[in-house]
C-alpha positions in Angstrom: -12.1 35.2 45.1 -12.4 35.4 41.3 -8.6 36.1 41.2 -7.9 33.1 43.4 -10.0 30.8 41.1 -8.3 32.2 38.0 -4.9 31.6 39.5 -5.9 28.1 40.5 -7.2 27.4 36.9 -4.0 28.8 35.5 -1.9 26.6 37.7 -3.9 23.5 36.7 -3.4 24.4 33.0 0.3 24.9 33.4 0.5 21.6 35.3 -1.2 19.8 32.4 1.2 21.4 29.9 4.2 20.5 32.1 3.2 16.8 31.6 3.4 17.1 27.8 6.8 16.8 26.2 8.1 20.1 24.7 8.6 18.3 21.4 4.8 17.5 21.3 3.8 21.0 22.4 5.7 22.6 19.5 5.1 19.9 16.9 5.5 20.4 14.1 8.1 23.2 13.9 9.9 22.2 10.7 9.1 20.3 7.4 8.1 16.6 7.7 9.4 14.0 5.2 7.1 11.3 4.1 8.8 8.1 2.8 7.0 6.4 0.0 8.6 3.0 -0.9 7.5 3.0 -4.5 8.5 5.2 -7.5 6.8 8.3 -8.8 3.5 7.6 -10.5 2.8 4.5 -8.5 -0.4 4.0 -6.5 1.5 4.7 -3.3 2.9 8.0 -4.8 -0.6 9.1 -5.9 -2.1 8.4 -2.5 0.8 10.2 -0.7 0.3 13.3 -2.8 -3.5 13.4 -2.3 -3.1 13.1 1.5 0.0 15.3 2.0 -1.5 18.5 0.6 -4.3 18.9 3.1 -2.1 17.5 5.9 0.5 20.1 5.2 -2.1 22.8 5.5 -3.5 21.4 8.7 0.0 21.0 10.3 1.3 24.3 9.0 4.5 22.7 7.7 5.6 21.3 4.3 5.3 17.6 3.7 8.3 16.5 1.6 7.7 13.2 -0.3 10.7 11.0 -0.8 10.3 8.1 -3.2 12.5 5.2 -2.0 11.7 2.0 -4.0 13.8 -1.1 -3.7 13.8 -4.7 -2.4 10.1 -5.1 -2.3 9.7 -1.8 -0.2 12.0 -3.0 2.6 14.5 -0.3 1.6 12.0 2.5 2.3 10.7 0.7 5.4 14.2 0.5 6.8 14.6 4.3 6.3 11.6 4.9 8.6 12.7 2.4 11.1 16.2 4.0 11.4 14.9 7.6 11.6 14.8 9.6 14.9 11.4 9.1 16.7 10.5 12.7 16.7 7.6 12.8 14.2 9.6 14.4 11.4 10.0 11.2 9.4 6.8 9.3 8.5 6.2 6.4 6.2 3.2 5.6 3.9 4.0 2.0 4.0 2.3 -1.0 2.5 1.5 -4.7 3.0 4.7 -5.3 1.1 7.0 -4.1 3.8 4.7 -4.5 6.8 3.4 -8.1 6.2 4.5 -9.9 3.0 8.3 -9.3 3.1 8.6 -10.0 6.9 6.5 -13.2 6.3 9.3 -14.5 4.1 8.5 -13.2 0.6 11.7 -11.2 0.7 14.9 -12.5 2.2 17.2 -10.5 4.6 14.5 -8.4 6.3 16.3 -6.6 9.2 13.4 -5.2 11.1 10.3 -6.3 13.1 7.3 -4.4 11.7 5.5 -4.7 15.0 8.3 -3.7 17.3 10.3 -1.2 15.2 7.4 1.0 14.0 4.6 3.1 15.6 1.2 2.9 13.8 -0.8 6.1 13.2 -3.7 5.0 11.0 -4.8 2.8 8.2 -5.0 4.9 5.0 -6.3 2.9 2.0 -6.8 -0.4 0.3 -6.8 -1.5 -3.3 -7.8 -4.4 -5.6 -5.8 -6.0 -8.4 -6.6 -7.0 -11.9 -5.2 -9.5 -14.4 -4.0 -7.8 -17.5 -2.6 -8.9 -20.9 -0.9 -7.2 -23.8 -3.4 -6.5 -26.5 -1.8 -9.0 -28.9 -2.5 -11.9 -26.4 -5.5 -13.9 -27.6 -7.4 -14.2 -24.3 -10.6 -12.5 -23.1 -10.9 -14.2 -19.7 -8.6 -15.7 -17.0 -9.7 -19.2 -18.1 -8.8 -18.3 -21.7 -5.3 -17.3 -20.6 -4.8 -20.6 -18.7 -5.7 -22.6 -21.8 -3.4 -20.4 -24.0 -0.4 -20.8 -21.7 -0.9 -24.5 -21.4 -1.0 -24.8 -25.2 2.3 -22.9 -25.5 4.5 -23.8 -22.4 7.5 -21.5 -21.9 6.3 -18.8 -24.3 4.9 -16.3 -21.9 6.3 -13.9 -19.3 4.4 -12.3 -16.5 5.5 -9.0 -14.8 5.0 -7.8 -11.2 5.5 -4.3 -9.9 4.7 -4.8 -6.2 3.8 -7.5 -3.6 0.2 -8.0 -4.7 1.4 -8.6 -8.3 4.0 -11.1 -7.1 1.5 -13.0 -4.9 -1.4 -13.0 -7.3 0.9 -13.9 -10.3 2.5 -16.6 -8.3 -0.8 -18.0 -7.2 -2.1 -17.9 -10.8 1.1 -19.8 -12.0 1.2 -22.3 -9.2 -2.5 -23.1 -8.9 -2.9 -23.9 -12.6 0.6 -25.4 -13.0 1.6 -22.9 -15.8 4.9 -22.8 -17.5 5.6 -19.1 -17.7 8.5 -16.9 -16.5 8.3 -14.2 -13.8 9.8 -10.8 -14.6 9.9 -8.7 -11.4 10.1 -4.8 -11.5 10.8 -2.4 -8.7 7.5 -0.6 -9.3 4.4 -0.8 -11.4 4.8 2.0 -14.0 7.9 0.4 -15.8 6.2 -3.0 -15.7 3.1 -1.6 -17.3 5.3 0.1 -20.0 6.8 -3.2 -20.9 3.4 -4.9 -20.9 2.1 -2.3 -23.4 5.2 -2.7 -25.6 5.0 -6.5 -25.5 8.3 -7.2 -23.7 6.1 -9.0 -21.2 2.7 -10.4 -22.0 0.9 -10.8 -18.7 0.6 -8.9 -15.4 -1.5 -8.7 -12.3 -1.4 -5.0 -11.4 -3.0 -2.7 -8.8 -5.9 -0.8 -10.2 -4.8 2.7 -9.3 -1.6 2.5 -11.3 -3.2 0.7 -14.3 -6.7 2.2 -14.6 -5.7 5.0 -17.0 -4.0 2.5 -19.3 -7.0 0.2 -19.2 -9.4 3.1 -20.0 -7.1 4.2 -22.9 -7.2 0.6 -24.3 -3.5 0.2 -24.1 -3.8 -3.1 -22.1 -6.7 -5.6 -21.7 -8.2 -6.5 -18.4 -9.4 -10.1 -18.4 -10.1 -11.0 -14.8 -10.6 -9.8 -11.2 -9.0 -12.1 -8.6 -11.8 -11.4 -6.0 -15.1 -12.7 -4.9 -17.1 -10.0 -6.7 -16.5 -7.5 -9.5 -14.7 -4.3 -8.8 -16.8 -1.1 -8.8 -14.3 0.7 -11.1 -14.1 -2.3 -13.5 -17.7 -3.4 -13.7 -17.3 -5.2 -17.1 -14.4 -7.3 -16.0 -15.4 -10.8 -14.8 -14.1 -12.4 -11.7 -12.0 -15.5 -11.9 -14.9 -17.6 -10.6 -17.2 -16.2 -13.4 -14.7 -17.6 -15.9 -14.5 -21.0 -14.3 -11.4 -20.6 -12.0 -11.2 -20.6 -8.2 -11.0 -17.3 -6.3 -7.5 -16.7 -4.9 -6.9 -15.8 -1.2 -7.3 -12.1 -0.4 -3.9 -10.6 -1.2 -5.1 -7.1 -1.9 -2.9 -4.1 -1.1 -3.2 -1.7 1.8 -1.4 1.3 3.2 -0.7 2.4 6.8 0.8 5.7 8.0 3.6 4.9 10.4 6.5 6.5 12.4 9.6 5.1 14.0 9.1 3.2 17.3 9.4 5.4 20.3 7.6 8.4 18.7 5.8 10.3 21.5 2.2 9.2 21.9 1.0 12.8 21.8 2.4 13.3 18.3 0.9 10.0 17.1 -2.5 11.0 18.5 -2.2 14.4 16.8 -1.4 12.9 13.5 -4.1 10.2 13.8 -6.7 12.9 14.5 -5.6 15.1 11.6 -5.2 12.3 9.0 -8.4 10.5 9.9 -10.2 13.9 9.6 -8.7 14.4 6.2 -9.5 10.9 5.0 -13.1 11.4 6.1 -13.5 14.7 4.4 -15.5 14.6 1.2 -13.0 16.3 -1.1 -10.1 14.0 -0.1 -12.3 10.9 -0.1 -13.5 11.7 -3.6 -10.0 12.2 -4.9 -8.8 8.9 -3.4 -11.7 6.9 -4.8 -11.2 8.4 -8.3 -7.6 7.2 -8.1 -8.9 3.6 -7.6 -8.1 3.4 -3.8 -10.6 3.0 -1.0 -10.0 5.2 2.1 -9.9 3.1 5.3 -9.1 5.5 8.2 -8.8 3.9 11.6 -7.7 4.2 15.2 -4.1 3.6 16.1 -5.1 0.4 17.9 -6.9 -1.0 14.8 -3.9 -0.3 12.6 -1.6 -2.2 15.0 -4.0 -5.2 15.0 -4.5 -5.1 11.3 -0.8 -5.4 10.7 -0.5 -8.4 13.0 -3.5 -10.1 11.3 -2.1 -9.5 7.8 1.4 -10.8 8.9 -0.3 -14.1 9.8 -2.2 -14.2 6.4 0.9 -13.5 4.4 3.0 -16.1 6.4 0.4 -18.7 5.4 0.3 -17.5 1.8 4.1 -17.4 1.4 4.4 -20.9 2.8 1.4 -22.5 1.0 2.3 -21.0 -2.4 6.0 -21.4 -1.9 6.4 -17.7 -3.0 9.7 -16.0 -3.0 10.8 -12.7 -4.6 13.0 -13.8 -7.5 
């Protein structure tokens, strides 16, 4: 009787395994590449390296980070879209390639972020800060508006990612400022030129700029948010200096795979990555880098992308923003 029950149980287990694709059963059996659509040293690169180390240990395979900046992150996004849907190419992609560019900020987008990608989890979000070169005579965002209006055509503003483009464009358009946009492929070289004075103004993501701010190499003069940022408690909001608060154009990251990736693999990755993001050591590292962890279900990540695409469609249209 016991033998019969044991055999029946074995048969049931084998039946369950038979319904799981072989690729999912053995996954992962080789290194996984993680596409990061910004350069080394960027906020995206920092986040990828924080998460990939414990994920590699959990999966038992190396995570190979590939930095693929270009065309407002659409280049890196296209690499993920075109990859085989086998779980061995993932993307730590951002609002740039998943919402802003498809909404019209970047021309020539050749993919549908909802149909051509599978969403694993949300990973993190980040705020932005208005910076100036130390030689610029402004201590608040309102000071800067007055300074630019007093010297039309004199000042350049840099951007190193989508948030910088959008917030900078809003700042320029909302206050009718005569200044020139200088776009960069990623934040680090833009910050370098801000420090040297080749450009005078920049709206940058906090993770990439926090060390420069703390070292006194650039001056933060305003937070384009409803309340002060916890990592920059002494920097006033735009509203505190007398300016309107811009729409929410803060950055975010999602972990994605090519469309058609088996659900079993996506579920495995969701469970492992969410566990890592919820762990105290990883959470602490991410917060210290200036990013807020926001792990989620697969379904929430899908809905968040759809909602943000609508937000960015409105922003791009209302502000007449285009990547120059």
